[in-house]
MARTI-189008 format. One line per field, with one value per atom (N, C-alpha, C): chain; y, x, z. Coordinates in steps of 0.1 Angstrom, whole numbers, plus 5000, padded with zeros to 4 digits. Atoms other than C-alpha are relative to their C-alpha. Layout:
<atoms>
chain [A|...]
Y [Y|...]
X [X|...]
Z [Z|...]
</atoms>
This chain:
<atoms>
chain [A|A|A|A|A|A|A|A|A|A|A|A|A|A|A|A|A|A|A|A|A|A|A|A|A|A|A|A|A|A|A|A|A|A|A|A|A|A|A|A|A|A|A|A|A|A|A|A|A|A|A|A|A|A|A|A|A|A|A|A|A|A|A|A|A|A|A|A|A|A|A|A|A|A|A|A|A|A|A|A|A|A|A|A|A|A|A|A|A|A|A|A|A|A|A|A|A|A|A|A|A|A|A|A|A|A|A|A|A|A|A|A|A|A|A|A|A|A|A|A|A|A|A|A|A|A|A|A|A|A|A|A|A|A|A|A|A|A|A|A|A|A|A|A|A|A|A|A|A|A|A|A|A|A|A|A|A|A|A|A|A|A|A|A|A|A|A|A|A|A|A|A|A|A|A|A|A|A|A|A|A|A|A|A|A|A|A|A|A|A|A|A|A|A|A|A|A|A|A|A|A|A|A|A|A|A|A|A|A|A|A|A|A|A|A|A|A|A|A|A|A|A|A|A|A|A|A|A|A|A|A|A|A|A|A|A|A|A|A|A|A|A|A|A|A|A|A|A|A|A|A|A|A|A|A|A|A|A|A|A|A|A|A|A|A|A|A|A|A|A|A|A|A|A|A|A|A|A|A|A|A|A|A|A|A|A|A|A|A|A|A|A|A|A|A|A|A|A|A|A|A|A|A|A|A|A|A|A|A|A|A|A|A|A|A|A|A|A|A|A|A|A|A|A|A|A|A|A|A|A|A|A|A|A|A|A|A|A|A|A|A|A|A|A|A|A|A|A|A|A|A|A|A|A|A|A|A|A|A|A|A|A|A|A|A|A|A|A|A|A|A|A|A|A|A|A|A|A|A|A|A|A|A|A|A|A|A|A|A|A|A|A|A|A|A|A|A|A|A|A|A|A|A|A|A|A|A|A|A|A|A|A|A|A|A|A|A|A|A|A|A|A|A|A|A|A|A|A|A|A|A|A|A|A|A|A|A|A|A|A|A|A|A|A|A|A|A|A|A|A|A|A|A|A|A|A|A|A|A|A|A|A|A|A|A|A|A|A|A|A|A|A|A|A|A|A|A|A|A|A|A|A|A|A|A|A|A|A|A|A|A|A|A|A|A|A|A|A|A|A|A|A|A|A|A|A|A|A|A|A|A|A|A|A|A|A|A|A|A|A|A|A|A|A|A|A|A|A|A|A|A|A|A|A|A|A|A|A|A|A|A|A|A|A|A|A|A|A|A|A|A|A|A|A|A|A|A|A|A|A|A|A|A|A|A|A|A|A|A|A|A|A|A|A|A|A|A|A|A|A|A|A|A|A|A|A|A|A|A|A|A|A|A|A|A|A|A|A|A|A|A|A|A|A|A|A|A|A|A|A|A|A|A|A|A|A|A|A|A|A|A|A|A|A|A|A|A|A|A|A|A|A|A|A|A|A|A|A|A|A|A|A|A|A|A|A|A|A|A|A|A|A|A|A|A|A|A|A|A|A|A|A|A|A|A|A|A|A|A|A|A|A|A|A|A|A|A|A|A|A|A|A|A|A|A|A|A|A|A|A|A|A|A|A|A|A|A|A|A|A|A|A|A|A|A|A|A|A|A|A|A|A|A|A|A|A|A|A|A|A|A|A|A|A|A|A|A|A|A|A|A|A|A|A|A|A|A|A|A|A|A|A|A|A|A|A|A|A|A|A|A|A|A|A|A|A|A|A|A|A|A|A|A|A|A|A|A|A|A|A|A|A|A|A|A|A|A|A|A|A|A|A|A|A|A|A|A|A|A|A|A|A|A|A|A|A|A|A|A|A|A|A|A|A|A|A|A|A|A|A|A|A|A|A|A|A|A|A|A|A|A|A|A|A|A|A|A|A|A|A|A|A|A|A|A|A|A|A|A|A|A|A|A|A|A|A|A|A|A|A|A|A|A|A|A|A|A|A|A|A|A|A|A|A|A|A|A|A|A|A|A|A|A|A|A|A|A|A|A|A|A|A|A|A|A|A|A|A|A|A|A|A|A|A|A|A|A|A|A|A|A|A|A|A|A|A|A|A|A|A|A|A|A|A|A|A|A|A|A|A|A|A|A|A|A|A|A|A|A|A|A|A|A]
Y [5007|8159|5002|5003|8154|4988|5015|8125|4993|5012|8106|5001|5002|8114|4991|5007|8102|4986|5018|8071|4991|5008|8063|4999|5004|8069|4986|5003|8047|4982|5009|8019|4994|5001|8019|4990|5006|8010|4987|5015|7980|4992|5020|7948|5002|5004|7957|5004|4999|7970|4987|5013|7941|4989|5005|7921|4996|5000|7933|4996|5008|7926|4989|5017|7893|4995|5007|7882|5004|4997|7899|4994|5000|7891|4984|5012|7857|4992|5004|7861|5013|4987|7881|5006|4993|7890|5011|4991|7906|5011|4993|7919|5009|4990|7938|5007|4991|7951|5010|4991|7965|5012|4990|7982|5008|4991|7997|5009|4989|8012|5010|4988|8029|5007|4994|8040|5011|4989|8059|5009|4989|8074|5009|4995|8085|5014|4993|8098|5010|4984|8120|5009|4997|8127|5010|4996|8138|5002|5001|8142|5013|4991|8177|5000|4998|8171|4985|5014|8135|5004|4999|8137|4991|5015|8098|4995|5008|8082|4985|5011|8050|4996|5004|8052|5003|4999|8066|4989|5011|8040|4988|5014|8012|5002|5000|8025|5002|5005|8030|4988|5016|7996|4995|5014|7981|5005|4998|8000|4993|5005|7989|4985|5010|7953|4997|5003|7953|5003|4999|7969|4985|5012|7941|4987|5008|7915|4997|5001|7925|5000|4999|7930|4983|5015|7891|4992|5010|7878|4995|5006|7857|5000|5001|7860|5013|4987|7885|5008|4992|7913|5014|4987|7944|5010|4988|7975|5006|4991|7993|5014|4987|8029|5009|4991|8057|5005|4992|8067|5012|4988|8100|4999|5000|8112|4993|5009|8093|5008|4995|8123|5004|4999|8127|4986|5011|8093|4999|4999|8086|4991|5011|8069|4988|5015|8038|4991|5003|8033|5011|4990|8048|4998|5003|8054|4986|5014|8023|4989|5012|7998|4997|5007|7975|5003|4995|7981|4993|5004|7976|4988|5012|7951|4985|5010|7929|4996|5001|7930|4994|5008|7921|4985|5012|7893|4986|5012|7876|5000|5005|7881|4989|5010|7858|4984|5013|7832|4997|4999|7837|4995|5000|7840|4990|5008|7815|4989|5013|7788|4998|4999|7800|5005|4993|7814|4994|5005|7790|5002|4999|7797|5014|4983|7838|4997|5001|7828|5000|4997|7822|5004|4990|7852|5008|4987|7878|5013|4988|7910|5009|4990|7931|4994|5009|7902|4996|5004|7894|5013|4989|7930|5005|5000|7931|4996|5011|7899|5004|4995|7911|5010|4984|7946|4993|5001|7936|4988|5010|7901|5001|5004|7899|5014|4986|7939|5006|4993|7952|5011|4986|7979|4999|5001|7990|5001|5002|7986|5012|4988|8022|5006|4997|8028|4994|5011|7998|5004|4992|8014|5007|4991|8040|4999|5000|8026|4989|5005|7999|5007|4993|8025|4996|5010|8006|5007|4995|8016|4990|5009|8002|4987|5009|7977|4990|5008|7964|4997|5004|7963|4987|5013|7942|4984|5007|7921|4991|5003|7915|4990|5009|7905|4990|5015|7881|4992|5009|7866|4990|5006|7862|4990|5008|7849|4986|5015|7820|4991|5008|7808|4996|5005|7807|4990|5010|7788|4986|5012|7764|4993|5004|7760|4999|5000|7762|4981|5016|7726|4997|5006|7702|5006|4994|7715|4984|5012|7692|4992|5009|7682|4995|5009|7669|5009|4990|7703|5003|4991|7722|5010|4984|7749|5011|4992|7769|5012|4991|7803|4994|5008|7780|4991|5002|7763|5011|4989|7794|5005|4997|7803|4988|5011|7770|5003|4998|7778|5010|4989|7810|4991|5009|7785|4991|5012|7759|5006|4991|7790|5005|4997|7800|4986|5014|7761|4994|5000|7761|5009|4985|7796|4991|5003|7781|4989|5013|7746|5005|4995|7766|5008|4991|7788|4989|5009|7757|4993|5004|7741|5006|4992|7769|5001|5000|7771|4987|5015|7735|4999|5003|7737|4988|5010|7702|4995|5004|7703|5008|4998|7727|4993|5010|7705|4993|5011|7677|5005|4993|7702|4996|4997|7708|4991|5013|7673|4990|5008|7647|4989|5014|7612|4995|5003|7598|5002|4991|7621|4991|5008|7608|5012|4992|7623|4990|5005|7611|5008|4996|7619|4994|5008|7610|4997|5005|7595|5011|4982|7627|5007|4998|7637|4993|5011|7605|5000|5001|7607|5010|4986|7646|4997|5002|7634|4994|5012|7605|5007|4994|7629|5008|4990|7656|4993|5010|7628|5006|5002|7634|5017|4987|7672|5002|5002|7660|5005|5002|7663|4983|5007|7636|4990|5009|7604|5003|4999|7605|4984|5012|7573|5009|4997|7572|5005|4996|7573|5001|4996|7587|4999|5000|7579|5001|4997|7592|5017|4983|7629|4999|5000|7620|4999|4998|7611|5008|4989|7636|5014|4987|7663|4999|4999|7650|5004|5001|7650|5017|4993|7684|5012|4991|7699|5008|4994|7726|5003|4997|7728|5011|4991|7747|5015|4989|7777|5008|4994|7788|5001|5000|7777|5012|4990|7799|4992|5006|7794|5000|4997|7790|4990|5009|7777|4991|5008|7744|4996|5002|7741|5001|4994|7760|4995|5002|7745|5005|4997|7755|4995|5012|7741|5012|4992|7754|4996|5004|7756|5007|4991|7761|5005|4994|7786|5010|4984|7804|5010|4991|7833|4998|4996|7828|4988|5011|7794|4990|5014|7759|4993|5013|7737|4992|5012|7716|5008|4995|7717|4990|5005|7705|5000|4998|7698|4995|4998|7701|4994|5006|7678|5013|4996|7702|4994|4999|7686|4998|4997|7697|5006|4990|7723|4994|5006|7696|4994|5002|7687|4983|5016|7648|4992|5007|7644|5011|4990|7662|4994|5005|7653|5008|4993|7662|4997|5001|7669|5005|4989|7676|4996|5000|7661|5011|4986|7693|5000|5002|7681|4998|5000|7670|5016|4983|7706|5008|4991|7721|4997|5001|7707|5000|4998|7719|5019|4985|7755|5008|5001|7766|5022|4983|7808|5001|4995|7822|5007|4987|7838|5005]
X [5014|1871|4992|5010|1842|4997|4998|1834|4995|5005|1813|5008|4987|1842|5010|4990|1863|5000|5004|1846|4999|4995|1844|5011|4987|1880|5005|4998|1887|4996|5006|1863|5009|4991|1885|5016|4988|1914|5000|5004|1897|5008|4994|1908|5017|4985|1947|5003|4999|1946|4995|5004|1926|5011|4987|1953|5015|4984|1983|4995|5007|1962|5000|4999|1954|5014|4988|1987|5009|4996|1998|4997|5005|1977|4992|5006|1963|4985|5015|1927|4992|5011|1899|4995|5002|1889|5005|4991|1917|5005|4998|1924|4989|5010|1888|5001|5000|1894|5012|4990|1929|4996|5004|1910|4991|5011|1884|5009|4995|1910|5010|4994|1928|4989|5009|1893|5000|5004|1890|5009|4986|1926|4994|5001|1919|4988|5008|1886|5006|4995|1902|5008|4989|1931|4993|5004|1912|5011|4990|1931|5007|4997|1942|5014|4988|1979|5001|4998|1980|5003|4996|1999|4997|5006|1990|4992|5008|1960|5005|4995|1973|5013|4985|2007|4996|5005|1990|4994|5007|1967|5008|4989|1993|5006|4989|2017|4989|5006|1991|4997|5000|1977|5010|4989|2010|5004|4997|2018|4990|5010|1985|5000|4998|1992|5009|4989|2026|4995|5006|2009|4994|5008|1984|5009|4988|2012|5007|4992|2035|4990|5007|2005|4994|5001|1998|5011|4987|2030|5005|4994|2043|5014|4985|2081|5005|4996|2103|5002|4992|2111|5002|4994|2128|4986|5010|2099|5010|5001|2097|5005|4999|2112|4985|5014|2080|5000|4995|2076|4993|5003|2065|4984|5016|2030|4994|5000|2009|4995|5001|2002|5015|4986|2040|5006|4993|2049|5002|4994|2066|4991|5002|2053|5003|4995|2048|4996|5001|2034|5006|4996|2046|4990|5011|2029|5005|4998|2045|4997|5004|2030|4989|5014|2005|4986|5016|1968|5000|5004|1959|4995|5010|1931|5007|4994|1951|5009|4990|1979|4989|5008|1951|4998|5007|1940|5012|4989|1974|5005|4999|1982|4989|5010|1952|5005|5000|1961|5019|4986|2001|4999|4999|1994|4991|5006|1972|5004|4992|1994|5010|4984|2022|4996|5008|1996|5009|4994|2011|5012|4985|2048|5000|5000|2041|4997|5007|2027|5015|4986|2062|5009|4991|2077|5001|5003|2086|4992|5008|2061|5008|4990|2092|5003|5001|2099|4990|5014|2065|4999|5002|2058|5011|4990|2089|4999|5000|2086|4984|5009|2049|4999|5001|2050|5011|4990|2082|4995|5006|2074|4985|5016|2036|4997|5006|2031|5012|4990|2062|5004|4999|2067|5015|4989|2104|5005|4997|2126|5005|4997|2133|4988|5014|2098|4996|5007|2092|5008|4994|2123|4993|5004|2106|4985|5010|2075|5002|4992|2096|5007|4992|2117|5012|4985|2148|5006|4996|2172|4996|5000|2173|5005|4994|2195|4993|5009|2177|4988|5009|2147|5002|4995|2164|5002|4997|2176|4987|5018|2139|4997|5008|2126|5010|4992|2155|4996|5003|2151|4987|5015|2116|4998|5004|2118|5009|4996|2144|4993|5009|2124|4985|5014|2090|5009|4995|2113|5002|5000|2120|4993|5011|2094|4985|5009|2065|4993|5007|2042|4997|5007|2032|4983|5012|2001|4992|5010|1971|5003|5000|1983|5018|4984|2021|5009|4987|2040|5004|4986|2062|4991|5005|2038|5009|4991|2069|4994|5004|2069|4999|5001|2077|4990|5018|2041|4991|5014|2022|5005|5002|2032|4996|5011|2020|4989|5013|1989|4997|5003|1988|4992|4998|1992|4984|5010|1964|4988|5014|1938|4995|5006|1938|4995|5004|1935|4987|5014|1904|4992|5011|1888|5001|5005|1890|4991|5006|1877|4984|5016|1846|4992|5005|1843|4998|5002|1846|4984|5009|1817|4989|5012|1794|4995|5005|1793|4997|4999|1794|5010|4986|1825|5006|4993|1833|5015|4986|1867|5006|4992|1878|5001|4999|1872|5007|4991|1889|5014|4989|1916|5008|4994|1922|4998|5002|1913|5014|4992|1942|4993|5009|1934|4995|5006|1933|4996|5005|1919|4985|5009|1896|4990|5009|1864|4993|5008|1854|4988|5007|1824|4994|5008|1810|4988|5012|1779|4988|5012|1758|4999|4999|1768|4998|5009|1757|4985|5016|1723|4994|5003|1722|4994|5001|1722|4990|5014|1701|4983|5014|1671|4998|5002|1678|4998|5002|1677|4988|5015|1638|5003|4997|1650|5007|4989|1674|5013|4985|1703|5006|5002|1724|5004|5003|1729|5018|4985|1768|5004|4994|1790|5007|4991|1811|5015|4987|1840|4997|4997|1844|5013|4986|1876|5001|4999|1887|4998|5002|1887|4984|5013|1858|4989|5011|1835|4998|5005|1843|4996|5003|1843|4983|5016|1805|4992|5003|1801|4997|5001|1803|5001|5002|1794|4984|5013|1770|4996|5002|1770|5007|4990|1793|4991|5006|1768|5006|4999|1773|5010|4988|1808|5007|4988|1836|5014|4991|1871|5001|4996|1884|5010|4989|1912|4993|5004|1904|5009|4987|1930|5009|4988|1953|5003|4997|1951|4985|5007|1935|4985|5013|1896|4991|5012|1863|4988|5010|1831|4985|5012|1792|4995|4999|1786|4990|5011|1749|5000|4998|1750|5013|4990|1785|5008|4999|1781|5003|4999|1797|4993|5012|1774|5007|4998|1791|5018|4986|1834|5006|4998|1853|5016|4985|1894|5003|4995|1914|5015|4989|1946|5002|4993|1966|5012|4984|1998|5004|4995|2015|4989|5007|1989|4985|5013|1959|4992|5003|1936|4995|4999|1943|4990|5007|1921|4985|5013|1884|4994|5004|1873|4989|5015|1835|4993|5009|1821|4988|5016|1783|4999|5007|1783|5005|4996|1780|5012|4994|1797|5016|4987|1829|5003|4996|1830|4999|4999|1825|5017|4986|1860|5010|4992|1875|5003|4996|1892|4997|5002|1873|5000|5000|1882|4997|5003|1863|5013|4990|1884|4994]
Z [5001|9587|5010|4988|9603|5006|4996|9626|4994|5010|9598|4992|5009|9576|5004|4991|9602|5005|4994|9612|4981|5012|9570|4999|5003|9566|5009|4990|9595|4994|5004|9584|4986|5010|9552|5000|4997|9567|5010|4990|9591|4993|5006|9568|5003|4998|9570|5014|4987|9604|5011|4992|9619|4991|5002|9598|5004|4991|9619|5010|4989|9648|5006|4998|9642|5002|5005|9630|5015|4987|9665|5010|4985|9691|4996|5001|9677|4999|4998|9687|4993|5006|9666|5008|4990|9697|5005|4993|9713|4985|5008|9678|4997|5003|9672|5013|4988|9710|5000|5004|9695|4990|5010|9668|5006|4989|9693|5005|4989|9713|4985|5012|9677|4998|5002|9669|5008|4988|9703|4997|5001|9700|4987|5012|9665|5000|4999|9675|5009|4984|9709|4990|5009|9683|4991|5010|9651|4989|5011|9619|4995|5000|9624|4996|4998|9626|4994|5005|9610|4983|5010|9578|4989|5010|9564|5013|4992|9583|5001|4999|9573|5005|4994|9586|5019|4981|9622|5003|4996|9624|4999|4995|9619|5007|4990|9641|5010|4989|9666|5004|4995|9664|5002|4994|9664|5014|4986|9697|5010|4991|9713|5001|4997|9702|5008|4995|9719|5016|4984|9751|5003|4998|9749|5005|5001|9745|5013|4989|9773|5014|4987|9798|5003|5000|9788|5004|5001|9789|5015|4987|9817|5000|5003|9802|5003|4995|9815|4986|5013|9786|5005|4996|9783|4995|5010|9782|4991|5010|9753|5006|5002|9753|4997|4998|9758|4985|5013|9718|5002|5000|9709|4996|5001|9708|4988|5011|9689|4985|5013|9662|4996|5007|9656|4997|5006|9650|4985|5013|9616|4990|5008|9589|4998|5007|9579|4988|5012|9548|4990|5005|9518|4987|5011|9481|4992|5010|9468|5006|4993|9493|4991|5006|9483|5002|5000|9479|5018|4982|9522|4993|5007|9509|4998|5005|9489|5013|4989|9521|5010|4992|9545|4995|5004|9523|5000|4998|9520|5012|4986|9554|5006|4994|9563|4993|5005|9538|5008|4997|9551|5014|4989|9587|5010|4996|9596|5001|5003|9587|5011|4994|9610|5015|4993|9636|5016|4984|9666|5002|4997|9658|5006|4999|9658|5016|4988|9694|5010|4994|9703|5003|5003|9695|5013|4992|9717|4993|5003|9714|4988|5014|9694|4991|5014|9673|4991|5005|9664|4995|5009|9654|4991|5006|9637|4988|5010|9618|4991|5009|9608|4993|5009|9595|4987|5014|9576|4987|5010|9559|4997|5008|9558|4997|5006|9553|4990|5008|9537|5005|4992|9560|5000|5001|9556|5018|4992|9583|5014|4998|9587|5008|4993|9596|5011|4988|9619|5015|4986|9643|5013|4990|9657|5007|4997|9664|5012|4989|9686|5009|4989|9702|4997|5006|9684|4992|5010|9659|4991|5010|9624|4998|5003|9629|5010|4989|9662|4992|5011|9640|4990|5012|9612|5010|4992|9639|5004|4993|9658|4991|5013|9622|4997|5008|9612|5013|4988|9648|5000|5000|9645|4982|5009|9611|4998|4998|9618|5007|4993|9645|4994|5009|9621|4990|5013|9594|5007|4991|9623|5007|4993|9642|4997|5004|9620|5000|4998|9628|4985|5010|9600|4999|5003|9580|4997|5006|9572|4990|5014|9539|4997|4999|9552|4997|5004|9542|5016|4983|9573|5003|4993|9575|5000|4998|9572|4989|5008|9548|4986|5012|9518|5000|4998|9526|4997|5006|9527|4989|5017|9490|4995|5003|9487|5003|4996|9503|4989|5010|9477|4990|5011|9450|4997|4998|9464|4999|5000|9470|4983|5014|9430|4997|5006|9422|5007|4998|9443|4998|5010|9431|4988|5011|9400|4997|5001|9405|5004|4997|9424|4989|5017|9390|4994|5007|9370|5005|4996|9392|4999|4996|9395|4981|5018|9355|4996|5004|9349|4990|5009|9330|5001|5001|9327|4995|5006|9307|5012|4988|9335|5011|4985|9365|4997|5004|9346|5000|5001|9340|5016|4988|9381|5007|4994|9389|4994|5004|9392|4998|5005|9373|5010|4987|9407|5012|4990|9427|5008|4990|9455|5006|4989|9470|5011|4986|9505|5007|4991|9522|5013|4988|9556|4999|5001|9563|5000|4999|9571|4989|5013|9537|4990|5014|9517|5006|4995|9539|4995|5006|9531|4984|5014|9494|4996|5001|9495|5002|4994|9513|4987|5008|9482|4984|5012|9458|4991|5007|9447|4991|5006|9442|4988|5012|9415|4999|4995|9433|4998|5002|9427|5012|4989|9450|5001|4997|9466|5008|4996|9475|5010|4989|9507|4990|5006|9481|4985|5014|9446|4993|5004|9424|4987|5013|9392|4999|5006|9372|4997|5006|9356|5010|4988|9385|5010|4990|9408|4993|5009|9381|5001|4998|9375|5013|4990|9412|5002|4997|9411|4989|5014|9377|5004|5001|9379|5013|4984|9419|5007|4990|9446|4998|4998|9441|5011|4989|9476|5006|4997|9481|4999|4997|9496|5000|4994|9497|5016|4985|9534|5003|4992|9556|5008|4994|9569|5009|4993|9599|4994|5010|9582|4984|5014|9549|4991|5008|9520|4995|5009|9510|4994|5002|9506|5007|4992|9525|4994|5006|9522|5011|4984|9552|5001|5000|9547|5013|4983|9572|5009|4999|9578|5009|4991|9595|4992|5007|9583|5003|4997|9574|4992|5005|9550|4998|5001|9550|4988|5006|9521|5002|4998|9530|4987|5011|9498|4999|5002|9490|4985|5010|9464|4994|5003|9444|4986|5011|9418|4989|5008|9410|4997|5002|9406|5017|4988|9436|5000|5005|9441|5011|4991|9474|5008|4991|9487|5012|4991|9520|5004|5001|9523|5015|4985|9562|5000|4998|9568|5016|4986|9605|5008|4992|9627|5010|4986|9658|4993|5005|9635|4991|5003|9619|5009|4988|9653|5005|4997|9659|4988|5010|9627|5002|5001|9625|4987|5013|9595|4999|5002|9585|4983|5014|9554|4992|5007|9532|4992]
</atoms>
């Protein structure tokens, strides 16, 4: 490949690589630094001797993340043995792997909920767990990255899995934040996406089907004031609290045009974020496949204190 083609190929793999790096490092800036280093190594190496670019990039990114974790860690750790040259590292992905973009999207939903727990894992445990449990990489292909045996890689991932299952902190909706709750988060996201679609299209029946009968919509005073200021342009007035599926459905009918799904402090909700900056946040509680509560936040200082991740 010429340099432009190599850069284009790298960008195609960026979503997956960033998913791996963010799960490993827990910081978007550090993840971007790891990807930059991966690109520099690829640019120096070229692709002449690389059989699978996706495999090579995943392997190199994993090793970069391990080095970054070890360099900033205060705990004593057994150094990983030096691995083979980057251009000879084993293949990490095979033809049966899920689509990289879908894997990265899934990792965002699953990973944010357990990110705090991942920070407690040793680097080797974290890499084994992230690659195997979140990105479906076989142990046989993880082991050479770690410089360990297959059995050791399996043990590291198992140890990490136990810590995640036992140590995940409670989520905002009262669930335990474990992988079981992460699966629930995927279901919650589907409910939220269907709700937004029904809202945008004015599908009243669809909205009612997605709302629990006793659903409650709560709005902060800033949201109420903003609705009042917009009333002369046809926007409905908003009360601090709206109860019942019919009333809440009517509040959202034909609206939510610019809203997108988001993680609000680790739980699925949605936000209006023009230019990528959240201006209104809607924290959602889903129970038994229906929305049981929506908290609408417009106050900038409150939003600034929330962790909002656009999906």
